[in-house]
N, C-alpha and C positions, 0 to 999 in steps of 0.2 A: 401548552406545548409550543416549542420553538418553531420558527419557519422551516429550519433545516429538518426537523423531525417530521413535520407535516409532509414535506417533499419526499422524504425517505419512505414513508408509509404509502404515499400515492404511487411512487415509482416502483416500489417493491410489489405492489398489487398488480401493476401493469406487466412488469417483467416476469413475474411468476406465472402469469397466464399466457405469455407469449411462447407458444410451442416451438416456433422456428428458432427463436433466441435460445431456448432451453436445449434444443437439439444441437445447435452449433457449439454451445459451451460444453455439452456432454462429450461430443466428439473430441474437442480440444483437450478436455481433462482426461479422457481415456487414453489419448496419445501420450500426454504428459506422464500419467501414472506408470505406463509401461516403460517409458524412457527413464524415468526416475529410478525405478526398481533395478533396471539394467545398469544404470550409472552407479548406484550404490554398490552393486556387486563387484565393480572394478576396484573398490577400495577395500583393503584387507580387513580393517576393523573400523567400520563406519562410526560406531559410538565413540571410539577413541579419537577419531578425527573431529567429531562434533565437540567433544570435551576440550580438545586442544584449541579449537577455534574460539570456544567460550572463554578459555583462559587468556588468549591473546587479546580479545576484545575487552575483557574485564581489566586487564593490566592497562590497556590504552585509555579506557574511559576513566579509571581511577586516578590516572596521572595525565589527564588530558592537557593541562597547562604546559607541563614539561615537554611533552612530545610535539605539541603544536608549535611551540617556540623553537624547538630543534628543527622541525620541518621548515619553518619560516627562514631561519638562519641559513640553511643549506640552499634554499631557492634563491635568496637574495645574493648569496655568494656567487651563484652562477649567472647573475645578471637579470634574474626575474623580479617581479613585483608581487607583493602580498598585501591584500586589503582585508581588514577585519570589519565585517558588516554586522551590526547589532540586530538588524531587522531587514525585512523585505525591501523597504523603501531605500535604505542605504545601499543595499546590494544593487538594486536596479539603477539607482542614480549614478553609482560608480561606473557601471558598464555603459550606460547611456552617455555619460559625459566623456568617457574614453572614446567611444565611437564617434561622437560629434567632434571632438578635438582632432581626431585623426582622419576626418572626412569619410568615415565608413558609410556606405549606402546599402550594402548587401552583407548579410550574415548567414553563415551556414552553421547549423546546430546538430551536434550528436545528441543521442537520447540522454536526458537528464531530468530526474524527478525533482531535484531541488529547483531547477529553473521553472518547472511547472508550479511548484509550491510558492515561489515568490512572484509569479506572473511576469517573468522577464520578457517574453515575446511580445505581449500586448504593450508593455512599456516602451520597447524599441519601435514597434510599429507605430505607436502614437507619435514618436519623434521623427517619423518619416523614413525609418530604416526597414528594408525588406528582410524578413527572417524566413529561412528555409529549414524545415525539419528534414533531416537526411536519413534517419532510420526509416526503413520502409513502413513499418507500422505507424510510427509517428507522422510520417508524410501522409499516410492515408487518413488518419484522424484529423490532421490539419486541414486537408481538403474538405472534410466533412464539418469543419469548424466545431469540433468537440474535443474534450480532454481525453487523455489515454484511458483505456478501459482497464488496464492491468499494468502492474509495475514493470513486468518483463515483456509481455506481448500486448502492446497497446491496442491492436486492432483484432484481437482474438474473437470478438463478437460478430465479425462479418465473414460471410462466405465468399467464394470466388466470384459468383455472379453479381453480388452486391458491389464488390470492388471493381469489377469490369464496368458496370453501369456508372459508377462514380468516375472512373477514368474517362469514359466516353463523354460525360458531362463536363468534366473539368480540364481534361488534357487533350484528347484527340477523338473527335466524333467518328473517325474511321475505324476505331477498334472493333474487331468482329470476333474476338476470341476471349474466353475466360480462363485460358491455360495460365497457370502461375508463372511459367517461364516467360511467356509473351507479355504478361502484365508487368513483370519485373523489368523487362527490357524497356518498356515505355517509361517507367519511373526512372530507370537508370539514365536514359537519354536526357530527361528533363533535369535531373539533379546534377549531372556532369556539367551542364551549362552553369549551374549555380556555384559549384565548387570552384570553377576557374574564374568566376566573376566576383566572388566574395573577397572583401578586404579583411574580414574578421571571421574566425572560427570559434565557436563556443562549445565546450564540452562539460560534462560532469566529471566525477571521479568515483571509481569503485573503492579505492584505498589511497590514502596519503601516507607514504613511507617516511617515517621520521628520520631514521639514521642515514638514509640515502638522499632525502630531500627530493623524491620523485613522486609523480602522480601515476597510479596504476589504473589503466582503463581496459575493460573487457568488452569486446564487441564480436558480432558474428558476420557482419556485412562489409567490413572494410571502410564504411563511411566515417567511422571515428578517426582513422588515420588520415583520411583526406581532410577532414575538418581541422585536425591539429597540425598538419604539416604543409598544406598548400597555401592558405591565406597568410598574409604577412603578420597578422596578429592572432594570438591564441589566448583565449580567456577561459580559465577553469572556474566554474561556479560549483561549490561543494559545501556540504554541511560540515561543521567542525568535528562531528563524531566519526568521520571517515578515517581518521588517523590510526595507524598501527605502528608499533615500535620499530620493527626490524624488517629489512628486505627479505630475510630468510622466512619470515612468517607467511609470505605469499606461497611458499611451497605447499602449505596445507590449505590456505584460504582460497587460492585460485581454483583448485580442483573441487573443493567442497561447494564453492559458489556456483560453478558450472553444473555440477551434479544436481544441486538443489533447484537451480533456476530452469534448466532445460534437459537435464539428464545426460549432458555431454561429459566426457572425461576432462576436457578443457575447452574453453571457448576458442573460436577460430583465430581471433586476433587478441593477443594479450600484450599490451603496450605499456612501456615505461617512458615517461616524459619528465625531464628535469629542468628545462629552461629554454631560452631562445637559441636559435642557430648560432653555432660557434664558427670561428674562422676555419675554412677548409671543409666544412660540412655542406652537403649538396642540397639538403632540404631542411624544413623546419621553419618556424615563425621567426620574424625579426624581433617581435616583442612577446613576452610571456607574462601573463598576469594570473594570479590565483585569488579568488574572492572567497574568503572563509565566512560562511553564513551561520550566525547564531539563531536568530528568529525563534526564541523560546527554548532552545536546547540547554542553555545554562541553568534556567529554572528547573528543568527536568533533571539535570546533573546534580543539582543541590538536594534533590529528593532521594535520599539513600535507599528508600524502599523500592523505588521504581526506576532508578537510573539505568538499570540493565536494559531498558527499552532502547537505549541508545546503542546497544550492541548490534542492532539489526544491520545486515549487509544487503538488504533489498533484493533478495533472491526470488521472492514471490511464492515460496513453497506453502506458506500458511494460507494464502489466497486459494491456491489450487486444491487444497484438501478441505477447505471450510464448506460445510453444507449450506450455510446461509449465502456465501458468495456464489456457489454453484446454482442457486435458485434465483437470486435477485440480480446478480451481475455487478460489475464494477462501477458503472455510472450511477447506480441507485444510491451509493453512499454519499455522493455529492461532495467528495473531498479529493485531495491530491492522492492520498494513500488509502486505497480501499481495503476491504478484508480485515482479518483480525489485527494485523499490525497497525492499520489505519484507525481501527476502532480504539486501540490503546493509545496511539500517539496523537491523533487529532485533538482530543479534548485538552491535552497539555499545550499544544501549539496554537489552537484557535479558540479555546475557551470551553470550560466544562458546561456552562449553562446552555450554550447553543448546540453543543454536540454530545451531550450526555447520553442521548438515545443510542448512539453507536455502541456503547458498552453493553446495552441491553439487546442489541441485534446479534445475539450469540446463543447457541445451545449449551455452551460451557462443556462441550464434549471432550475438550482437551486435545483434539487432533492437531491443532495448530502448534501446541507446545511439543507434541511428539515428533513433528517433522522439522522444527526450526533448527537450522544447522549450527546456530550458536547457542542453542538450548535456552532461549528466552521463555520464561514461564508465562506465556501469553494469556491463557485463560484465567490465571490467578490475577494478572494485572487488570483484566476486564472486571473482575470482582472488586478490586481496589478502586477502580474508576467509579464503579457504582456507589461504593462507600463515599468516595470523595464528593460525588454529586449530591448525596444526601447531606453530608456535613456542610456543603457550600450553600444549602438551601435551594438547590436547583430542582427539587422535586415538588410536586403539588402538595398542598396542605391536606387534600383529601386522601392522597396516596399515603402520606405519613400517618394520618389518622387510622387508615385501614391496617397498616402494619403494626401500629400500637395495639389495636384490637387483636390482631393475629398473635402477637407476642404474648399478650395476656392470656389468650385462649390456650396457646401451646404450653403455658406454664401452669395451667390449672385444669386437671382432668374433669372436674365437675363443670367448669365453664365451657370446656371443649364439647362435652356431651350435650349440654344445654344448647350450644350453638348448632350442633348437628341436628338435634331434634327440631329446633326452630326453623331451620332451612328446609328440612323435609316437609314439615307441615305447611309452611308458606308456599312452597312450590306445588304441593298437591292441591291446595286451595286455588292457586293461580291458574293451574291447568284445568281444574274443574270449571272455572269461570270462562274458559276458552281464550285465555290470554297468552297461550304458548307462542313463542317466536315474536311477540310484540316487544316494544321497548322496555316493558316492565319485566320481561323474562331475563334473568341474569345468565341463563344458559344459551341465549340466542346466538352469541358469537361462536360458541363451540358447535352448536347444532347446525349452523349454517352450511358447513362443509362435511359434517359427519352424521352418522346415524344417531338419533336421539337415544340418550341413556335412560332406561327405565328407572323410576324412583324406587329405592329399596323400601321394603316394609319396616325394616328396623336397621339399626346401625351395625357396622362391622363388630364393634365392641360387644354389642348384645349377642350377636351370633356366636362370637368367640367364647363368651361366658357360657352359653348354652352347650356348645360343643365340648367345652372343657368339663362341664358338669356331667354330660352324658358319658364321656370317656372315662371318668373317674368313678362312675357308679357301677 
């Protein structure tokens, strides 16, 4: 078992038993469910909207090279810079060298999962550059020195009293209220200082529009616009899969993203950025850079069977509906992207052997596929990842042997019947010797949290034959 798998099992056991954590998440999910249903009702034909989003992303991913080059050409024509980063190291090095060359000492960041993926903030901090997360949720988890809990709502695992205590410890000992408005005011005062002190703003991108050469960003707090317009340097760090063909595609993608992410009809701030400040413009950066991050995405693109995973628009809907996520929470996954999409994507980006367990952390209920706004068949890809793990030799030899035995039994009625008879007799003997719930008892894991199942006197097959014979006589 990998180290990541061991941590997952340990953390899952702890979080599942944490009733306060479960209650906080339940309230958050209940609120989301209601908002999501209300948001979907605003769209005349939700399934048609999902299908259109799927078609847009499929076109973009299947012609990724063409649309990325078109986007790059448009950005450069406006005076911007585009850097292609093959991996995390190249992306971090580019941003760090740019900041060092231009004398940057303070950076303000808008929420970006890709910068979490490549560990950009620690790389800049190591170079002596102060980084401020400006999304309120990201700011909270930064103060706690922990990663985001959720793709859309990074601090959803905390209640207001926990946040108030955190702010008292980290920002102002005089805080005597846990009212969200008061807490937000404290964070706003601190972050305003950072906005006007920063020499560089860093953002992610929700979409890269190829035909217009602009970056589309969706935020609800206004921090994104401050990050991208106040500092003299703006750096966009984004995955290559975020490109879309046309500006008109945002007419459906923006409302569907907002509905799936938070239940809103549209996010509060929907921003298009195409380059540095031009002559006569009153705001905007003096320099504009886009870092296009591959970091394993090209390898996934080459897999025709699973490349649709790159269609993801990072709305978080699959996390919100997943029964596993609702029980164990985001941090348990130990990855940048938790939940179903993370369980599918992470083995491709970080290695199947280390993270194969994520594809098994699923009930395969299919709820994630049913809510995905771009109709990614997530639970099917979880099965494909399981198959990939087996083919890569990432499973235990004992596990492979057990499945060979199971396959042989399922293919032979007589062998199946013999196996059932053997197990019943063995368990009856084991329990007669008083060895129930010991390490010799194969049912101990099941019975630990459930009522013990009585051993049947005969198999279901035998009972079925008797009942059939009785009914026909």
